DOKOL-980484 format. One record per residue (C-alpha): x, y, z; residue in three letters. Coordinates in Angstrom, 1 decimal, decimal comma, m for minus. Example, Ala and Ser with C-alpha at 12.3 -4.5 7.8 and 13.67 -1.06 7.14 Angstrom:
# residues 2
<<12,3; m4,5; 7,8>; 'ALA'>
<<13,7; m1,1; 7,1>; 'SER'>
//
This chain:
# residues 350
<<102,6; 93,6; 86,0>; 'UNK'>
<<102,6; 91,5; 82,5>; 'UNK'>
<<99,2; 93,5; 82,0>; 'UNK'>
<<100,1; 97,4; 83,1>; 'UNK'>
<<103,7; 95,9; 80,6>; 'UNK'>
<<101,1; 95,2; 77,9>; 'UNK'>
<<99,0; 97,9; 78,4>; 'UNK'>
<<102,0; 100,1; 78,7>; 'UNK'>
<<103,6; 99,2; 75,7>; 'UNK'>
<<99,7; 99,8; 73,7>; 'UNK'>
<<98,9; 102,4; 74,8>; 'UNK'>
<<102,3; 103,9; 73,4>; 'UNK'>
<<101,7; 102,7; 70,4>; 'UNK'>
<<99,0; 104,0; 69,9>; 'UNK'>
<<99,4; 107,6; 71,6>; 'UNK'>
<<102,8; 108,3; 69,0>; 'UNK'>
<<100,0; 107,2; 66,3>; 'UNK'>
<<97,5; 109,5; 67,5>; 'UNK'>
<<100,6; 112,0; 67,3>; 'UNK'>
<<102,0; 112,3; 64,0>; 'UNK'>
<<98,5; 112,4; 62,7>; 'UNK'>
<<98,0; 115,4; 64,9>; 'UNK'>
<<101,8; 116,6; 63,4>; 'UNK'>
<<99,7; 116,4; 59,7>; 'UNK'>
<<96,6; 117,5; 60,5>; 'UNK'>
<<98,1; 120,0; 61,9>; 'UNK'>
<<100,6; 121,0; 58,5>; 'UNK'>
<<97,0; 120,5; 56,9>; 'UNK'>
<<96,1; 123,2; 58,9>; 'UNK'>
<<98,8; 125,8; 58,5>; 'UNK'>
<<98,4; 125,0; 55,0>; 'UNK'>
<<94,9; 126,5; 55,0>; 'UNK'>
<<96,1; 129,1; 57,0>; 'UNK'>
<<99,1; 130,2; 53,9>; 'UNK'>
<<96,2; 130,0; 51,3>; 'UNK'>
<<93,5; 131,7; 53,2>; 'UNK'>
<<96,6; 134,1; 53,5>; 'UNK'>
<<97,9; 134,5; 49,7>; 'UNK'>
<<93,4; 134,3; 48,9>; 'UNK'>
<<92,5; 137,2; 46,6>; 'UNK'>
<<88,7; 137,4; 45,9>; 'UNK'>
<<88,8; 135,3; 43,2>; 'UNK'>
<<89,9; 132,1; 45,4>; 'UNK'>
<<87,7; 129,7; 46,7>; 'UNK'>
<<88,3; 129,9; 50,7>; 'UNK'>
<<85,5; 127,5; 51,6>; 'UNK'>
<<87,6; 124,4; 51,8>; 'UNK'>
<<90,4; 126,1; 53,8>; 'UNK'>
<<88,3; 127,5; 56,3>; 'UNK'>
<<85,8; 123,6; 56,4>; 'UNK'>
<<89,7; 123,4; 57,4>; 'UNK'>
<<90,6; 125,9; 60,2>; 'UNK'>
<<86,9; 126,2; 62,1>; 'UNK'>
<<87,2; 121,3; 61,6>; 'UNK'>
<<90,3; 121,9; 64,4>; 'UNK'>
<<88,4; 121,7; 67,5>; 'UNK'>
<<91,2; 119,9; 69,8>; 'UNK'>
<<94,5; 120,3; 68,8>; 'UNK'>
<<95,4; 123,8; 70,8>; 'UNK'>
<<96,9; 126,0; 68,5>; 'UNK'>
<<99,5; 129,7; 68,3>; 'UNK'>
<<100,3; 131,8; 66,1>; 'UNK'>
<<103,6; 133,9; 66,7>; 'UNK'>
<<105,3; 136,8; 65,4>; 'UNK'>
<<109,1; 136,1; 65,1>; 'UNK'>
<<109,5; 137,3; 68,4>; 'UNK'>
<<107,5; 135,2; 70,0>; 'UNK'>
<<104,8; 137,5; 70,4>; 'UNK'>
<<101,1; 135,4; 70,3>; 'UNK'>
<<99,1; 136,9; 67,9>; 'UNK'>
<<96,3; 134,3; 67,9>; 'UNK'>
<<95,2; 131,3; 69,4>; 'UNK'>
<<92,7; 128,2; 68,2>; 'UNK'>
<<91,5; 126,0; 71,8>; 'UNK'>
<<93,4; 127,0; 74,1>; 'UNK'>
<<92,2; 127,2; 77,4>; 'UNK'>
<<92,4; 131,0; 79,1>; 'UNK'>
<<94,9; 132,1; 81,3>; 'UNK'>
<<97,5; 129,5; 80,0>; 'UNK'>
<<100,9; 131,0; 79,7>; 'UNK'>
<<103,5; 130,3; 76,5>; 'UNK'>
<<102,7; 128,7; 73,2>; 'UNK'>
<<103,1; 124,4; 72,9>; 'UNK'>
<<105,6; 122,3; 72,7>; 'UNK'>
<<105,3; 121,2; 68,5>; 'UNK'>
<<106,9; 123,4; 65,9>; 'UNK'>
<<106,7; 125,9; 64,2>; 'UNK'>
<<105,9; 125,9; 60,6>; 'UNK'>
<<105,9; 129,2; 58,9>; 'UNK'>
<<103,4; 131,1; 57,7>; 'UNK'>
<<104,2; 133,5; 55,1>; 'UNK'>
<<102,6; 136,7; 55,3>; 'UNK'>
<<104,7; 138,7; 52,8>; 'UNK'>
<<108,1; 138,6; 51,5>; 'UNK'>
<<109,1; 140,7; 54,6>; 'UNK'>
<<106,8; 138,7; 57,1>; 'UNK'>
<<107,0; 135,4; 58,4>; 'UNK'>
<<104,6; 134,1; 61,4>; 'UNK'>
<<104,9; 131,4; 63,4>; 'UNK'>
<<102,4; 128,1; 63,7>; 'UNK'>
<<103,1; 126,1; 67,5>; 'UNK'>
<<100,4; 123,9; 68,4>; 'UNK'>
<<100,3; 121,6; 71,8>; 'UNK'>
<<98,9; 117,9; 71,8>; 'UNK'>
<<95,3; 117,6; 71,6>; 'UNK'>
<<93,2; 116,2; 75,1>; 'UNK'>
<<92,9; 113,0; 73,7>; 'UNK'>
<<96,4; 112,6; 73,8>; 'UNK'>
<<97,2; 113,5; 76,8>; 'UNK'>
<<94,9; 111,4; 78,7>; 'UNK'>
<<95,4; 108,6; 76,4>; 'UNK'>
<<99,0; 108,8; 78,2>; 'UNK'>
<<98,0; 108,2; 81,4>; 'UNK'>
<<95,7; 105,4; 81,0>; 'UNK'>
<<99,0; 103,4; 81,8>; 'UNK'>
<<99,5; 105,0; 84,8>; 'UNK'>
<<96,3; 104,6; 85,9>; 'UNK'>
<<95,7; 101,0; 85,3>; 'UNK'>
<<99,0; 101,1; 87,5>; 'UNK'>
<<97,5; 102,9; 90,5>; 'UNK'>
<<94,5; 100,4; 90,3>; 'UNK'>
<<96,6; 96,8; 89,8>; 'UNK'>
<<99,0; 98,1; 92,9>; 'UNK'>
<<95,8; 99,0; 95,1>; 'UNK'>
<<94,4; 96,3; 94,2>; 'UNK'>
<<97,5; 94,0; 95,3>; 'UNK'>
<<98,1; 96,1; 98,9>; 'UNK'>
<<94,5; 95,3; 99,6>; 'UNK'>
<<95,0; 91,7; 98,9>; 'UNK'>
<<98,5; 91,5; 100,5>; 'UNK'>
<<96,1; 93,4; 103,9>; 'UNK'>
<<93,8; 90,9; 103,2>; 'UNK'>
<<95,7; 87,5; 103,2>; 'UNK'>
<<97,9; 88,8; 105,8>; 'UNK'>
<<95,1; 89,9; 108,6>; 'UNK'>
<<93,6; 86,6; 107,7>; 'UNK'>
<<96,7; 84,3; 108,9>; 'UNK'>
<<96,9; 86,8; 112,0>; 'UNK'>
<<93,4; 85,9; 112,7>; 'UNK'>
<<94,7; 82,6; 112,3>; 'UNK'>
<<97,4; 82,0; 114,5>; 'UNK'>
<<95,7; 84,1; 117,0>; 'UNK'>
<<93,0; 81,2; 117,1>; 'UNK'>
<<95,8; 78,7; 116,7>; 'UNK'>
<<97,4; 80,7; 120,1>; 'UNK'>
<<94,0; 80,8; 122,3>; 'UNK'>
<<93,0; 77,0; 121,2>; 'UNK'>
<<96,6; 75,8; 122,1>; 'UNK'>
<<96,2; 78,1; 125,6>; 'UNK'>
<<92,6; 76,5; 126,5>; 'UNK'>
<<94,5; 73,0; 124,6>; 'UNK'>
<<96,6; 73,2; 127,9>; 'UNK'>
<<95,1; 74,5; 130,6>; 'UNK'>
<<92,8; 71,5; 130,1>; 'UNK'>
<<95,1; 69,0; 129,9>; 'UNK'>
<<97,3; 70,3; 133,1>; 'UNK'>
<<94,1; 70,5; 134,6>; 'UNK'>
<<93,1; 66,3; 135,8>; 'UNK'>
<<96,6; 66,1; 136,8>; 'UNK'>
<<96,6; 68,8; 139,3>; 'UNK'>
<<93,5; 67,3; 140,4>; 'UNK'>
<<95,2; 64,1; 141,0>; 'UNK'>
<<98,5; 65,7; 142,1>; 'UNK'>
<<96,3; 68,1; 145,3>; 'UNK'>
<<94,8; 65,0; 146,0>; 'UNK'>
<<98,0; 63,0; 146,9>; 'UNK'>
<<99,7; 65,4; 148,2>; 'UNK'>
<<96,6; 66,0; 151,0>; 'UNK'>
<<96,7; 62,2; 151,6>; 'UNK'>
<<100,8; 63,0; 152,3>; 'UNK'>
<<100,3; 65,6; 154,6>; 'UNK'>
<<97,9; 63,5; 156,2>; 'UNK'>
<<99,7; 60,7; 156,9>; 'UNK'>
<<103,3; 62,6; 157,5>; 'UNK'>
<<102,3; 65,7; 159,0>; 'UNK'>
<<105,9; 66,0; 159,8>; 'UNK'>
<<107,6; 66,0; 156,7>; 'UNK'>
<<109,4; 68,5; 155,4>; 'UNK'>
<<108,9; 68,1; 152,4>; 'UNK'>
<<105,2; 67,7; 151,6>; 'UNK'>
<<104,9; 71,8; 152,2>; 'UNK'>
<<107,1; 71,9; 149,3>; 'UNK'>
<<105,7; 69,5; 146,9>; 'UNK'>
<<102,0; 72,1; 148,2>; 'UNK'>
<<103,7; 75,3; 146,8>; 'UNK'>
<<105,0; 73,1; 143,4>; 'UNK'>
<<101,0; 72,1; 142,5>; 'UNK'>
<<100,7; 75,1; 143,6>; 'UNK'>
<<102,2; 76,5; 141,1>; 'UNK'>
<<101,1; 74,2; 138,3>; 'UNK'>
<<98,1; 75,7; 139,2>; 'UNK'>
<<99,2; 79,5; 138,3>; 'UNK'>
<<100,5; 78,5; 135,3>; 'UNK'>
<<97,4; 76,1; 134,0>; 'UNK'>
<<95,6; 79,4; 135,4>; 'UNK'>
<<97,5; 81,5; 133,1>; 'UNK'>
<<97,3; 79,9; 129,9>; 'UNK'>
<<93,3; 79,7; 130,2>; 'UNK'>
<<93,7; 83,1; 131,0>; 'UNK'>
<<95,7; 83,2; 128,2>; 'UNK'>
<<92,5; 81,7; 125,4>; 'UNK'>
<<90,5; 84,2; 126,6>; 'UNK'>
<<89,6; 87,7; 127,4>; 'UNK'>
<<91,4; 88,1; 129,9>; 'UNK'>
<<89,5; 91,1; 133,0>; 'UNK'>
<<91,9; 93,7; 133,4>; 'UNK'>
<<91,1; 95,5; 137,2>; 'UNK'>
<<92,4; 98,2; 139,0>; 'UNK'>
<<95,4; 97,0; 140,7>; 'UNK'>
<<98,6; 98,2; 142,7>; 'UNK'>
<<101,3; 98,0; 140,1>; 'UNK'>
<<104,3; 97,0; 142,1>; 'UNK'>
<<102,9; 94,4; 144,2>; 'UNK'>
<<102,2; 92,2; 141,6>; 'UNK'>
<<105,5; 92,7; 140,1>; 'UNK'>
<<107,5; 92,0; 143,5>; 'UNK'>
<<105,8; 88,8; 143,6>; 'UNK'>
<<106,9; 88,1; 140,3>; 'UNK'>
<<110,4; 89,1; 141,3>; 'UNK'>
<<110,1; 87,0; 144,9>; 'UNK'>
<<109,1; 84,0; 143,0>; 'UNK'>
<<113,0; 84,6; 140,8>; 'UNK'>
<<114,9; 85,5; 143,6>; 'UNK'>
<<114,6; 82,2; 144,9>; 'UNK'>
<<115,4; 80,5; 142,0>; 'UNK'>
<<118,9; 82,1; 140,3>; 'UNK'>
<<121,8; 81,8; 141,4>; 'UNK'>
<<123,3; 84,2; 144,6>; 'UNK'>
<<125,7; 85,5; 142,0>; 'UNK'>
<<123,3; 87,3; 140,5>; 'UNK'>
<<121,5; 90,3; 142,0>; 'UNK'>
<<117,5; 92,0; 141,2>; 'UNK'>
<<117,8; 95,2; 141,8>; 'UNK'>
<<114,5; 96,1; 142,7>; 'UNK'>
<<114,4; 99,3; 144,8>; 'UNK'>
<<113,1; 102,0; 142,7>; 'UNK'>
<<109,2; 99,9; 143,8>; 'UNK'>
<<110,2; 100,1; 147,7>; 'UNK'>
<<106,9; 102,6; 149,9>; 'UNK'>
<<105,7; 103,0; 145,9>; 'UNK'>
<<101,8; 102,4; 145,2>; 'UNK'>
<<101,1; 102,5; 141,0>; 'UNK'>
<<97,6; 101,4; 140,5>; 'UNK'>
<<96,8; 101,0; 136,8>; 'UNK'>
<<94,6; 98,4; 135,3>; 'UNK'>
<<96,2; 94,9; 134,8>; 'UNK'>
<<95,6; 91,3; 135,1>; 'UNK'>
<<97,6; 90,1; 138,2>; 'UNK'>
<<98,5; 86,5; 136,8>; 'UNK'>
<<99,5; 87,1; 133,6>; 'UNK'>
<<101,5; 90,2; 134,3>; 'UNK'>
<<103,5; 88,3; 136,4>; 'UNK'>
<<104,0; 86,1; 134,5>; 'UNK'>
<<105,5; 89,0; 132,0>; 'UNK'>
<<108,0; 90,4; 134,7>; 'UNK'>
<<108,9; 86,2; 135,2>; 'UNK'>
<<110,1; 86,4; 131,5>; 'UNK'>
<<112,1; 88,6; 131,8>; 'UNK'>
<<113,9; 87,8; 134,8>; 'UNK'>
<<114,4; 84,7; 132,7>; 'UNK'>
<<115,8; 86,3; 129,7>; 'UNK'>
<<117,7; 88,4; 131,9>; 'UNK'>
<<119,3; 85,6; 133,5>; 'UNK'>
<<120,0; 84,1; 130,5>; 'UNK'>
<<121,9; 86,5; 129,3>; 'UNK'>
<<123,8; 86,8; 132,3>; 'UNK'>
<<127,4; 84,9; 132,4>; 'UNK'>
<<129,0; 84,3; 135,5>; 'UNK'>
<<128,1; 87,6; 138,1>; 'UNK'>
<<125,9; 90,2; 137,3>; 'UNK'>
<<123,1; 92,3; 137,8>; 'UNK'>
<<119,5; 93,4; 137,1>; 'UNK'>
<<118,0; 96,2; 137,8>; 'UNK'>
<<114,5; 97,5; 137,7>; 'UNK'>
<<113,4; 101,4; 136,6>; 'UNK'>
<<110,3; 103,1; 137,9>; 'UNK'>
<<109,4; 105,7; 135,2>; 'UNK'>
<<105,6; 107,4; 135,9>; 'UNK'>
<<103,4; 110,4; 132,6>; 'UNK'>
<<100,2; 111,6; 132,9>; 'UNK'>
<<99,7; 108,8; 130,5>; 'UNK'>
<<102,4; 106,0; 131,1>; 'UNK'>
<<103,3; 103,1; 133,3>; 'UNK'>
<<107,1; 102,6; 131,7>; 'UNK'>
<<109,0; 99,7; 133,5>; 'UNK'>
<<112,8; 99,2; 132,6>; 'UNK'>
<<114,3; 96,0; 132,8>; 'UNK'>
<<118,1; 95,8; 132,4>; 'UNK'>
<<120,9; 93,6; 132,6>; 'UNK'>
<<124,1; 93,6; 132,8>; 'UNK'>
<<124,4; 90,6; 130,0>; 'UNK'>
<<126,1; 90,4; 127,1>; 'UNK'>
<<123,1; 92,3; 125,2>; 'UNK'>
<<121,4; 90,5; 121,5>; 'UNK'>
<<123,2; 91,0; 117,8>; 'UNK'>
<<121,0; 93,4; 115,5>; 'UNK'>
<<119,9; 89,8; 113,5>; 'UNK'>
<<118,7; 88,4; 116,5>; 'UNK'>
<<117,1; 91,4; 117,9>; 'UNK'>
<<114,6; 91,9; 115,3>; 'UNK'>
<<113,5; 88,3; 115,7>; 'UNK'>
<<112,9; 87,9; 118,9>; 'UNK'>
<<109,4; 88,3; 119,1>; 'UNK'>
<<108,6; 86,0; 117,1>; 'UNK'>
<<106,9; 83,1; 117,9>; 'UNK'>
<<109,1; 80,1; 117,8>; 'UNK'>
<<112,8; 81,6; 117,4>; 'UNK'>
<<115,2; 80,9; 119,7>; 'UNK'>
<<119,2; 82,0; 120,3>; 'UNK'>
<<118,9; 78,9; 122,9>; 'UNK'>
<<119,9; 75,4; 122,5>; 'UNK'>
<<116,8; 74,5; 124,6>; 'UNK'>
<<114,1; 76,4; 124,2>; 'UNK'>
<<110,6; 77,0; 122,3>; 'UNK'>
<<111,0; 80,4; 121,3>; 'UNK'>
<<107,0; 81,1; 123,1>; 'UNK'>
<<108,2; 83,1; 126,4>; 'UNK'>
<<108,6; 87,0; 124,8>; 'UNK'>
<<106,0; 86,7; 122,1>; 'UNK'>
<<103,4; 85,4; 124,8>; 'UNK'>
<<104,9; 88,4; 126,5>; 'UNK'>
<<104,6; 91,2; 124,1>; 'UNK'>
<<100,6; 89,5; 123,6>; 'UNK'>
<<100,0; 89,9; 126,8>; 'UNK'>
<<101,2; 93,9; 127,9>; 'UNK'>
<<100,5; 94,3; 123,8>; 'UNK'>
<<96,7; 93,1; 123,4>; 'UNK'>
<<95,3; 92,6; 126,9>; 'UNK'>
<<96,8; 95,4; 129,2>; 'UNK'>
<<97,0; 97,8; 125,3>; 'UNK'>
<<100,7; 98,8; 126,3>; 'UNK'>
<<103,5; 98,3; 124,5>; 'UNK'>
<<106,9; 96,0; 125,0>; 'UNK'>
<<109,8; 97,1; 123,6>; 'UNK'>
<<113,9; 96,0; 123,5>; 'UNK'>
<<116,3; 98,7; 124,0>; 'UNK'>
<<119,7; 98,1; 122,9>; 'UNK'>
<<123,1; 99,6; 124,6>; 'UNK'>
<<126,4; 98,7; 125,3>; 'UNK'>
<<126,1; 96,4; 128,4>; 'UNK'>
<<123,0; 95,4; 128,4>; 'UNK'>
<<119,6; 95,8; 127,7>; 'UNK'>
<<116,1; 96,3; 128,5>; 'UNK'>
<<112,8; 96,2; 128,1>; 'UNK'>
<<109,8; 98,9; 128,3>; 'UNK'>
<<107,0; 98,3; 129,4>; 'UNK'>
<<103,8; 100,7; 129,4>; 'UNK'>
<<101,1; 100,8; 131,6>; 'UNK'>
<<97,9; 103,3; 131,6>; 'UNK'>
<<96,3; 103,5; 134,6>; 'UNK'>
//
């Protein structure tokens, strides 16, 4: 910006100096025209002609008293009107006066645009630099996500294997114990979580599967773990089949995250509802709750990694869900707000 400001000041000063010089030149040119008009057979007109012919850059118009153009010089063909400078009176005789108008030379006109060209180049450079910086930061964040996910999956692998072995020993020793099957289900849940983190850390495989059982499995898991004062209405999925490209473990993770956020938004009794819509190119699931909604300030940040409006939490659930939907499934995860509730759109292209 300092370079542009200095360039503008310098160029403007140079342009004013050049304009003043052209004005003086036109005064001399007008005087040469006047001498040529008043010359007789004894007058040496070589100097006047030399001055008149020497003007090869400044556009000039000679007009009568009514503004009609009588002659012009250095004017582009097709240009209408006269220049912005003048007039200089040109006395023809005692009763006739003509007027000289002129315009800035091409050099002066180009000089005025130099600062704008410089500013445009600097602006383009700044935009490219910012895009490069943001792209680099995003790539670094992506590498951090991948590394964190793989390391989490790796760290979970050893204790899960150990727990699985201990559970098997307990099942052999206490085959009738009612808590051992529950322990097995919890260990299986840990294995699923580790598998999800492993898939986040690498490019997941998408398969053509029926979307409905995947969503209903996530709903069934959450329904057993929330208050009986909260009702989940998934009746839109009954007797329905929608085959899309998806990764089932990751998509279930998205649905669970959305349901957890909906449960947190409901104070006491409420309802979480699903709605299924389909077009030629996509399938859209709306998850709506009767909770308190989200204020405008929070809406703009809910997908930022690390941001949370809760007293406890890491602020990674919705950012991970958005990454899974948009980067891995080619869809969109959007937040909409309306009085009495909110919902998320998850379009999946078949």
